[in-house]
NULOLUM-359657 format. One record per residue (C-alpha): residue number from 1; residue in one letter; x, y, z. Coordinates in pm, whole numbers. Example, Ala and Ser with C-alpha at 12.3 -4.5 7.8 and 13.67 -1.06 7.14 Angstrom:
MIFI num residuo   east  north     up
MIFI   1       a   1230   -450    780
MIFI   2       s   1367   -106    714
This chain:
MIFI num residuo   east  north     up
MIFI   1       x      0      0      0
MIFI   2       x    126    350    -86
MIFI   3       x     89    626    173
MIFI   4       x     64    998    108
MIFI   5       x    359   1220    185
MIFI   6       x    409   1591    125
MIFI   7       x    747   1677    -26
MIFI   8       x    890   2029    -34
MIFI   9       x   1185   2049   -271
MIFI  10       x   1451   2317   -226
MIFI  11       x   1746   2391   -448
MIFI  12       x   2062   2484   -262
MIFI  13       x   2179   2847   -259
MIFI  14       x   2376   2976   -561
MIFI  15       x   2737   2867   -609
MIFI  16       x   2945   3146   -764
MIFI  17       x   3232   2901   -823
MIFI  18       x   3006   2711  -1063
MIFI  19       x   2928   3002  -1296
MIFI  20       x   2951   2885  -1658
MIFI  21       x   3099   2551  -1543
MIFI  22       x   2956   2204  -1557
MIFI  23       x   2899   2082  -1205
MIFI  24       x   2676   1807  -1084
MIFI  25       x   2859   1588   -835
MIFI  26       x   3146   1836   -810
MIFI  27       x   3131   1947   -447
MIFI  28       x   3151   2324   -462
MIFI  29       x   3070   2573   -190
MIFI  30       x   2748   2779   -182
MIFI  31       x   2720   3155   -140
MIFI  32       x   2687   3159    241
MIFI  33       x   2610   3534    281
MIFI  34       x   2340   3506     14
MIFI  35       x   2198   3200    187
MIFI  36       x   2179   3383    519
MIFI  37       x   2000   3675    354
MIFI  38       x   1739   3445    196
MIFI  39       x   1675   3229    505
MIFI  40       x   1409   3448    676
MIFI  41       x   1182   3440    369
MIFI  42       x   1241   3067    330
MIFI  43       x   1156   2993    694
MIFI  44       x    835   3196    654
MIFI  45       x    736   2989    348
MIFI  46       x    786   2651    517
MIFI  47       x    536   2476    745
MIFI  48       x    582   2491   1119
MIFI  49       x    708   2132   1152
MIFI  50       x    892   1918    898
MIFI  51       x   1173   1670    853
MIFI  52       x   1478   1756    644
MIFI  53       x   1666   1547    389
MIFI  54       x   1974   1655    196
MIFI  55       x   2196   1559    -91
MIFI  56       x   2545   1479     42
MIFI  57       x   2688   1784   -141
MIFI  58       x   2811   2058     92
MIFI  59       x   2603   2317    -96
MIFI  60       x   2292   2125     12
MIFI  61       x   2402   2019    358
MIFI  62       x   2485   2376    457
MIFI  63       x   2127   2481    381
MIFI  64       x   1983   2169    546
MIFI  65       x   2174   2251    865
MIFI  66       x   2014   2597    868
MIFI  67       x   1668   2439    848
MIFI  68       x   1719   2174   1116
MIFI  69       x   1997   2068   1350
MIFI  70       x   1905   1710   1259
MIFI  71       x   1871   1603    897
MIFI  72       x   1928   1291    690
MIFI  73       x   2131   1259    372
MIFI  74       x   2066   1034     75
MIFI  75       x   2278    965   -230
MIFI  76       x   1949    940   -420
MIFI  77       x   1932   1321   -394
MIFI  78       x   2266   1386   -568
MIFI  79       x   2278   1586   -887
MIFI  80       x   2338   1419  -1221
MIFI  81       x   2692   1280  -1250
MIFI  82       x   2864   1451  -1544
MIFI  83       x   3173   1227  -1532
MIFI  84       x   3481   1388  -1689
MIFI  85       x   3278   1700  -1770
MIFI  86       x   3266   1788  -1397
MIFI  87       x   3428   2127  -1341
MIFI  88       x   3484   2199  -1711
MIFI  89       x   3370   2532  -1852
MIFI  90       x   3063   2454  -2065
MIFI  91       x   3229   2606  -2370
MIFI  92       x   3512   2350  -2342
MIFI  93       x   3285   2044  -2344
MIFI  94       x   3321   1892  -2692
MIFI  95       x   3032   2004  -2912
MIFI  96       x   2983   1654  -3055
MIFI  97       x   2933   1516  -2703
MIFI  98       x   2683   1788  -2613
MIFI  99       x   2493   1710  -2934
MIFI 100       x   2493   1336  -2857
MIFI 101       x   2355   1410  -2510
MIFI 102       x   2085   1638  -2651
MIFI 103       x   1980   1367  -2899
MIFI 104       x   1939   1099  -2631
MIFI 105       x   1925   1262  -2289
MIFI 106       x   1754    956  -2137
MIFI 107       x   2031    710  -2221
MIFI 108       x   2346    912  -2297
MIFI 109       x   2583    940  -2001
MIFI 110       x   2739   1288  -2026
MIFI 111       x   3112   1270  -1971
MIFI 112       x   3073    898  -1898
MIFI 113       x   2871    981  -1587
MIFI 114       x   2500    914  -1550
MIFI 115       x   2197    925  -1779
MIFI 116       x   1867   1100  -1711
MIFI 117       x   1697    762  -1678
MIFI 118       x   1940    671  -1401
MIFI 119       x   1862    999  -1225
MIFI 120       x   1490    926  -1257
MIFI 121       x   1540    579  -1105
MIFI 122       x   1729    729   -808
MIFI 123       x   1452    984   -747
MIFI 124       x   1177    722   -768
MIFI 125       x   1369    497   -527
MIFI 126       x   1383    786   -281
MIFI 127       x   1009    864   -313
MIFI 128       x    919    496   -276
MIFI 129       x   1121    489     47
MIFI 130       x    941    795    184
MIFI 131       x    602    648    102
MIFI 132       x    687    322    275
MIFI 133       x    775    506    598
MIFI 134       x    421    639    662
MIFI 135       x    555    985    746
MIFI 136       x    315   1226    912
MIFI 137       x    517   1547    869
MIFI 138       x    612   1722    544
MIFI 139       x    956   1626    411
MIFI 140       x   1183   1913    309
MIFI 141       x   1431   1789     48
MIFI 142       x   1741   2003    -13
MIFI 143       x   1876   1897   -350
MIFI 144       x   1970   2012   -700
MIFI 145       x   1800   2152  -1010
MIFI 146       x   1819   1824  -1204
MIFI 147       x   1649   1626   -929
MIFI 148       x   1383   1893   -883
MIFI 149       x   1313   1908  -1257
MIFI 150       x   1274   1531  -1265
MIFI 151       x   1043   1532   -962
MIFI 152       x    821   1816  -1090
MIFI 153       x    791   1659  -1433
MIFI 154       x    720   1311  -1299
MIFI 155       x    448   1465  -1078
MIFI 156       x    292   1640  -1380
MIFI 157       x    369   1990  -1250
MIFI 158       x    590   2080  -1545
MIFI 159       x    541   1925  -1890
MIFI 160       x    785   1647  -1977
MIFI 161       x    897   1832  -2291
MIFI 162       x    997   2136  -2075
MIFI 163       x   1169   1929  -1807
MIFI 164       x   1528   2023  -1892
MIFI 165       x   1461   2390  -1970
MIFI 166       x   1245   2466  -1666
MIFI 167       x   1390   2734  -1442
MIFI 168       x   1450   2607  -1089
MIFI 169       x   1519   2894   -851
MIFI 170       x   1755   2866   -558
MIFI 171       x   1598   2836   -211
MIFI 172       x   1240   2851   -341
MIFI 173       x   1004   2576   -219
MIFI 174       x    844   2344   -476
MIFI 175       x    559   2137   -332
MIFI 176       x    453   1787   -439
MIFI 177       x    193   1570   -270
MIFI 178       x    262   1199   -326
């Protein structure tokens, strides 16, 4: 039997070090002063009581720690693995590889990393685990744009054809009822 759970997805705060660079699993630091500035509005937008989950990336865990002194991490919440592309400026990624990825985003593993279908499987595994726990409180999930796009599209909130172009703002709650 599947049980209902409310999920509130949050993208980590911006990471200036990542500007114009490919980063998924690359563990780069967030903009801490910007995060502190945005926290009051974020706290006001969240329910009174919730549990917090985080991707293992420091940019997510630093926000999770501001939301709760106790939070859980899950590798299912990691961003897409871009393999050897990690840390490269986007304009240095070989054009032929970018084109191959664009032609088959579901199965192509960018940089030898992970495909979109693998990301979708990780996300669904995580949701299935939440549903099996019979959780009473909302679950705040601090994660990455790719995971949030996948979740919103799978839930029918954004159209599947817009999944990869959808803007996902930093530190803005996205709500899904499962």
